[in-house]
C-alpha positions in Angstrom: 26.7 110.5 82.2 26.9 107.9 85.0 28.7 105.5 82.6 31.2 108.2 81.7 31.9 109.0 85.4 32.3 105.3 86.1 34.8 105.0 83.2 36.8 108.0 84.4 36.8 106.6 87.9 38.1 103.2 86.7 40.8 105.0 84.6 41.9 107.2 87.5 42.0 104.2 89.8 44.0 102.3 87.3 46.5 105.1 87.0 46.9 105.3 90.8 47.4 101.6 91.0 50.1 101.7 88.3 51.8 104.5 90.1 51.6 102.6 93.4 53.1 99.6 91.8 55.9 101.7 90.2 56.8 103.2 93.6 57.2 99.7 95.0 59.6 98.6 92.3 63.1 98.5 93.6 65.9 100.1 91.6 68.4 97.7 90.4 71.2 100.2 91.1 70.8 102.8 93.8 72.8 104.4 96.6 72.1 106.7 99.5 75.3 108.1 101.1 75.5 109.5 104.6 78.2 110.3 107.0 78.4 109.8 110.7 80.6 109.0 113.7 80.5 106.6 116.6 82.6 106.5 119.8 84.1 103.0 120.2 86.3 102.2 123.2 86.6 105.9 124.0 87.7 106.9 120.5 85.7 108.8 117.8 85.4 106.8 114.6 84.1 108.7 111.6 82.5 106.7 108.8 80.6 106.9 105.5 77.5 104.7 105.1 76.2 103.7 101.7 72.8 102.1 101.6 71.8 100.8 98.2 71.2 98.1 95.7 73.5 96.3 93.3 72.5 93.7 90.7 72.8 89.9 90.6 73.6 89.0 87.0 73.0 85.8 85.1 75.5 84.2 82.8 74.5 86.5 79.9 75.1 89.6 82.0 71.4 90.4 82.5 70.3 91.7 85.9 67.9 89.1 87.3 67.8 90.3 90.9 69.1 93.1 93.0 70.5 93.0 96.6 70.1 95.6 99.2 73.3 96.3 101.2 74.7 98.7 103.7 78.4 99.5 103.5 80.2 101.2 106.4 83.7 102.6 105.7 85.9 104.3 108.2 86.8 107.7 106.6 90.0 108.6 108.5 91.9 105.5 107.1 93.7 106.2 103.8 95.3 102.9 103.1 92.5 100.4 102.3 95.0 97.7 101.3 95.5 96.8 105.0 92.0 97.7 106.2 89.9 94.5 106.9 86.6 94.1 105.1 83.8 92.1 106.7 80.8 90.7 104.9 77.9 90.0 107.2 75.0 87.6 106.6 72.0 86.5 108.7 70.1 83.3 108.2 66.6 81.9 108.0 67.0 81.1 105.2 64.8 84.0 104.3 66.0 86.4 107.0 67.3 89.9 106.3 70.7 91.2 107.6 69.1 93.5 110.2 69.7 91.3 113.2 73.5 91.6 113.4 73.4 95.0 111.6 71.2 96.7 114.3 72.1 94.7 117.3 75.7 93.4 117.0 78.6 94.8 115.0 77.3 98.0 113.4 77.5 101.6 114.6 73.9 101.5 116.0 72.1 99.0 118.2 68.4 98.5 119.3 66.9 100.4 122.1 66.5 97.4 124.4 67.2 96.7 128.1 70.3 95.0 129.3 68.8 91.5 129.0 67.5 92.1 125.4 63.8 92.9 126.0 62.1 95.6 123.9 61.7 99.1 125.2 59.5 101.9 123.9 59.8 104.2 122.2 61.2 101.9 119.6 64.5 102.9 118.0 68.3 102.7 118.0 71.2 104.1 119.9 74.9 104.3 119.2 76.9 101.1 119.7 80.1 101.7 121.7 81.2 98.1 121.0 81.0 98.1 117.2 83.9 96.6 115.3 84.0 99.5 112.9 87.1 100.8 114.6 89.1 97.8 113.1 87.1 96.8 110.0 84.8 98.1 107.3 81.5 96.2 107.2 79.0 95.2 104.5 75.6 93.9 105.6 73.9 92.0 102.7 70.2 91.0 102.3 70.0 87.9 100.0 67.2 87.7 97.4 63.7 88.2 98.8 65.0 89.3 102.2 65.1 92.9 103.5 64.7 95.2 100.5 66.3 92.7 98.0 64.1 91.4 95.2 64.0 89.3 92.0 63.7 91.7 89.0 63.5 89.1 86.2 60.3 87.1 86.7 61.4 84.6 84.1 64.4 83.5 86.1 63.6 80.2 88.0 63.4 80.6 91.8 65.8 77.7 92.1 68.5 80.1 90.9 68.4 81.7 94.4 66.6 79.5 96.8 68.7 76.5 97.8 71.9 75.8 99.8 74.2 75.6 96.8 72.5 78.1 94.5 72.4 80.7 97.3 76.2 80.3 97.7 76.8 80.5 94.0 75.1 83.8 93.2 76.2 85.4 96.5 79.9 84.6 95.8 79.6 86.3 92.4 77.9 89.3 94.0 80.6 89.6 96.7 83.4 89.3 94.0 81.7 92.1 92.0 81.3 94.3 95.1 85.0 93.9 96.0 86.0 94.8 92.5 83.7 97.9 92.4 85.0 99.1 95.7 88.7 98.3 94.8 89.1 96.1 97.9 91.0 93.1 96.5 94.1 93.9 98.6 92.1 94.1 101.9 92.1 91.2 104.4 88.6 89.8 104.0 86.2 88.1 106.5 82.8 86.5 106.5 80.5 86.5 109.5 77.2 84.6 109.4 74.6 83.8 112.0 72.4 80.7 112.2 71.6 79.6 108.6 74.1 82.4 107.7 76.8 80.0 109.0 75.8 77.5 106.3 75.9 80.3 103.8 79.4 81.7 104.8 80.9 78.2 105.1 79.9 77.5 101.5 80.9 81.0 100.4 84.5 80.6 101.8 85.0 77.6 99.6 83.2 79.1 96.5 85.0 82.4 96.7 88.3 80.6 97.0 87.8 78.0 94.3 85.6 79.8 91.8 86.7 83.4 92.2 90.2 83.0 93.6 89.4 85.2 96.6 91.1 84.0 99.7 89.9 84.9 103.1 91.6 85.6 106.4 88.7 84.5 108.6 85.2 83.1 109.0 83.1 83.8 112.1 80.2 81.4 112.8 77.6 82.8 115.1 75.2 80.2 116.5 76.0 77.7 113.7 73.7 75.2 112.1 74.8 71.6 111.7 76.7 72.6 108.4 75.7 69.3 106.7 77.8 67.2 109.1 76.3 63.9 110.0 74.9 63.6 113.5 72.0 61.2 112.9 71.0 58.6 115.4 72.4 58.6 119.0 74.5 61.7 118.5 71.4 63.8 117.6 69.6 62.5 120.6 72.4 62.8 123.2 74.0 66.1 122.3 71.3 68.3 123.8 71.9 67.4 127.5 74.5 70.2 128.1 72.0 72.8 126.7 69.3 71.4 129.0 71.7 71.7 132.0 72.5 75.3 131.1 68.9 76.3 130.8 67.9 74.5 134.0 70.8 76.3 135.8 69.6 79.7 134.5 66.0 79.1 135.8 67.3 77.8 139.1 65.6 74.4 139.0 68.6 72.2 139.5 69.3 70.3 142.7 70.8 72.6 145.4 74.4 71.1 145.2 74.5 71.6 141.4 72.7 74.9 141.4 75.3 76.3 143.8 78.0 75.8 141.2 78.9 78.3 138.5 77.8 77.5 135.0 81.5 77.2 133.9 82.0 74.4 136.5 78.8 72.5 135.5 79.0 72.4 131.7 82.4 70.5 131.3 81.0 67.9 133.7 77.8 67.5 131.7 79.6 67.4 128.4 81.9 64.6 129.7 78.9 62.6 130.9 77.1 63.1 127.5 80.1 61.8 125.5 81.2 59.0 127.8 77.8 57.7 129.1 74.7 59.0 127.4 75.9 58.6 123.8 76.9 55.0 124.1 73.8 54.2 126.2 71.5 55.5 123.5 73.5 53.6 120.9 72.8 50.4 122.8 69.0 51.0 122.5 67.0 48.0 123.7 70.1 46.1 124.6 70.9 48.6 127.4 70.5 46.9 130.9 67.3 48.2 132.6 69.1 49.0 135.8 71.7 51.0 133.9 69.0 52.7 131.9 67.3 53.8 135.1 70.6 55.0 136.7 71.3 57.1 133.6 67.8 58.6 133.5 68.3 59.6 137.1 71.6 61.3 136.3 70.1 63.0 133.3 67.3 64.3 135.4 69.8 65.6 137.9 71.5 67.6 135.2 68.4 68.8 133.4 65.8 69.8 135.9 63.1 67.5 134.5 62.1 64.2 136.0 63.7 60.8 135.7 60.3 59.4 134.5 60.3 61.8 131.6 63.6 60.4 130.4 62.5 56.8 130.8 59.3 57.6 128.9 61.4 59.0 126.0 64.0 56.2 126.0 66.6 58.8 127.3 66.0 61.0 124.3 63.8 63.9 125.4 63.0 66.2 122.3 63.9 69.9 122.7 60.3 70.8 121.9 59.1 68.8 124.9 61.8 70.2 127.1 60.7 73.8 126.4 57.2 73.0 127.5 58.1 70.7 130.4 60.9 72.5 132.3 58.6 75.1 134.0 55.2 73.4 133.4 54.5 73.4 137.1 54.8 77.2 137.2 52.6 77.6 134.1 55.5 78.9 132.0 57.4 77.8 128.8 60.9 78.7 127.9 62.2 80.0 124.6 63.7 78.0 121.8 66.2 80.5 120.5 66.9 81.9 123.9 65.7 79.9 126.9 66.1 82.8 129.3 62.8 84.1 127.8 59.6 82.8 129.4 56.2 82.6 127.8 52.6 81.5 128.7 50.4 79.1 126.7 46.6 78.8 126.7 46.9 75.5 128.6 49.7 73.9 130.5 49.1 70.5 128.9 50.8 69.4 125.7 54.1 68.4 124.1 55.3 71.8 122.9 54.7 75.5 123.4 52.3 77.6 121.5 55.0 80.1 120.4 58.6 81.0 120.9 58.7 83.8 123.5 62.2 84.8 122.5 61.5 85.3 118.8 58.3 87.1 119.6 60.2 89.6 121.7 62.8 90.1 119.1 60.4 90.8 116.2 58.7 93.3 118.6 61.9 95.3 118.7 63.6 94.8 115.4 60.9 95.6 112.8 60.1 99.2 113.9 63.8 99.9 114.5 64.9 98.8 111.1 62.2 100.8 109.3 63.1 103.9 111.3 66.8 103.4 110.8 66.7 103.0 107.0 64.5 106.1 106.4 65.8 108.5 109.1 69.5 107.6 109.5 70.5 105.9 106.2 68.2 108.2 104.3 67.1 105.3 102.1 63.7 106.0 100.5 61.5 103.2 99.4 57.9 102.0 99.7 59.0 98.3 99.7 58.3 96.2 102.8 61.5 95.3 104.6 61.2 91.5 104.9 62.4 90.3 108.3 61.5 86.9 106.9 60.9 86.9 103.2 59.3 84.4 100.7 62.1 82.1 99.8 60.4 78.7 99.8 60.7 76.0 98.6 64.3 76.0 99.7 66.5 73.2 98.3 68.4 71.8 101.3 69.9 68.8 99.4 73.6 68.3 99.1 74.6 70.3 102.1 78.4 69.8 102.4 79.2 73.3 103.8 81.0 72.1 106.9 83.4 70.0 104.9 83.7 72.8 102.3 84.9 75.2 105.0 87.4 72.6 106.2 88.7 72.2 102.7 89.1 76.0 102.3 91.1 76.0 105.5 93.3 73.1 104.3 94.0 75.0 101.1 94.6 78.4 102.7 97.0 78.6 105.6 95.8 82.1 106.4 92.2 81.1 107.0 91.0 80.9 110.6 87.5 80.1 112.0 85.9 81.3 115.2 82.6 79.9 116.6 80.4 82.0 118.9 77.5 80.4 120.7 75.0 81.2 123.5 74.7 78.6 126.2 70.9 79.1 126.3 70.3 78.7 122.5 68.1 75.7 121.9 67.8 76.2 118.1 71.5 75.8 117.4 72.9 74.7 120.7 76.5 75.3 121.8 77.5 71.7 122.2 76.5 70.8 118.7 78.6 73.8 117.6 81.6 72.3 119.3 80.7 69.0 117.6 80.9 70.7 114.2 84.5 71.7 115.0 85.5 68.2 115.9 84.0 66.7 112.8 85.3 69.3 110.4 88.8 68.4 111.7 88.8 64.7 112.5 92.6 64.4 112.4 93.2 67.5 114.5 95.2 69.3 111.8 93.2 72.5 112.0 92.7 73.0 115.7 95.2 75.7 116.0 93.1 77.8 113.6 89.7 77.0 115.1 88.4 78.6 118.3 85.2 78.6 120.3 83.6 81.3 122.5 80.6 80.8 124.7 78.2 83.4 126.2 75.5 83.4 128.9 72.7 84.2 126.5 70.9 82.7 123.6 70.9 82.5 119.8 71.5 86.3 119.5 74.0 86.4 122.3 74.7 90.1 121.6 71.3 91.2 122.8 72.5 90.9 126.4 74.5 94.0 127.2 77.4 92.2 128.8 77.7 89.8 125.9 77.4 92.6 123.3 80.6 93.9 124.7 82.3 90.5 125.1 81.3 89.1 121.7 82.3 92.2 119.8 85.7 92.2 121.6 86.1 88.6 120.6 85.5 89.4 117.0 87.8 92.5 117.2 90.6 90.4 118.6 90.0 87.6 116.1 90.4 90.0 113.2 93.5 91.6 114.7 95.2 88.3 115.4 94.4 86.8 112.0 96.0 89.5 109.9 99.5 87.9 109.1 102.6 89.9 109.5 103.8 91.8 106.4 105.5 89.5 103.9 104.6 86.3 105.9 104.2 83.6 103.3 101.0 81.4 103.2 102.7 78.0 103.5 103.0 75.0 105.7 106.3 73.9 107.0 
């Protein structure tokens, strides 16, 4: 009897486990459609939201993965041929699309304070600055991020997890989405944040050259290095303007410099970096000791850390040391992704902080908000975990040529414009290196009239700060409006 009961228990448990596993399997094709409205710039904008999944196919037409997406369409626009369509990606690699979805361009944003810190109860509120008034938006979770998953376990992970493979399968997915939604006539844009800028730079080229889909614009939010060479002295020198911005924010600069506005300080530090620090580091051991000391003193003046620290590091203070050192005397660290955020470590000694106080604060706010939003507002039902950061490693970072690929796409397509957005307090993908990208993508100066830069007084996710949420969305809005060519204007050089 006891043996039979044990057998029945095991059988029942097995059935329950199978059922649990089945409920956690994502549907390759699914859609939850809801309707809503949001007031933007004083005007009511009605929209339809489709949250669902769509397959990634292999060369034989077999579904090998499925991507979760959220598609917002303005419903009082009848002519989609002139309605811009924006594809939005975040980074990581391994990060879901929730960051810009729920804090930047979408119809809802996080419940946070004006500086970006989490508030309880966790949740969302309407976004009066969304770009949905001027463009439809698709937020895409790449494979193993968000609710997206591999569905064919025999497919090699290298099919998805690498700079070039990521671009290849996503380009095919975007092409299929545009075809399904009948949006080939629409002006098209890509926006990517952080590693998402690597992704969209490669996508612009791949879509154009493999799928014959030509874009009007690419927006690079807090861009990576895009595979552009900056080894040696450039990599060591380029952080000084970021150090100056951070020191200014925390009010640790000398009084005469602290009394100036940030916009007055940064051009001065940028000029000193290019004209003095960069060649000095290039000289290495050949640099005259007296000159080295004078430069270290000036770098200390601009950065808020001591002259001795710069001499000890041969003028090249690592960012990780800076985050620990700047406010060490107060027992505080500053954030990597946004150096406005302060943290505390177990001890004040050491060469780097224990954790990034910026990222910790963001995870605190985003995870509950996204899980609430998907279920209660998008009405998307699933037992899957929404991966803020999913299992995508090992990631093949070889052969990163995405910056030059984006430049080539611009050369081939006179309609294509690029805008860079950066936060001055971002130490992960700093604003001065973002400018350096633009210079190196266009060494002959042929594309400068189609490239623009916007800076903000915040960090990696500049839109978390209320003032910059308004400003950065307006910059995107104007970029879209200005890059739609006049009717019948030919795409040609003359």
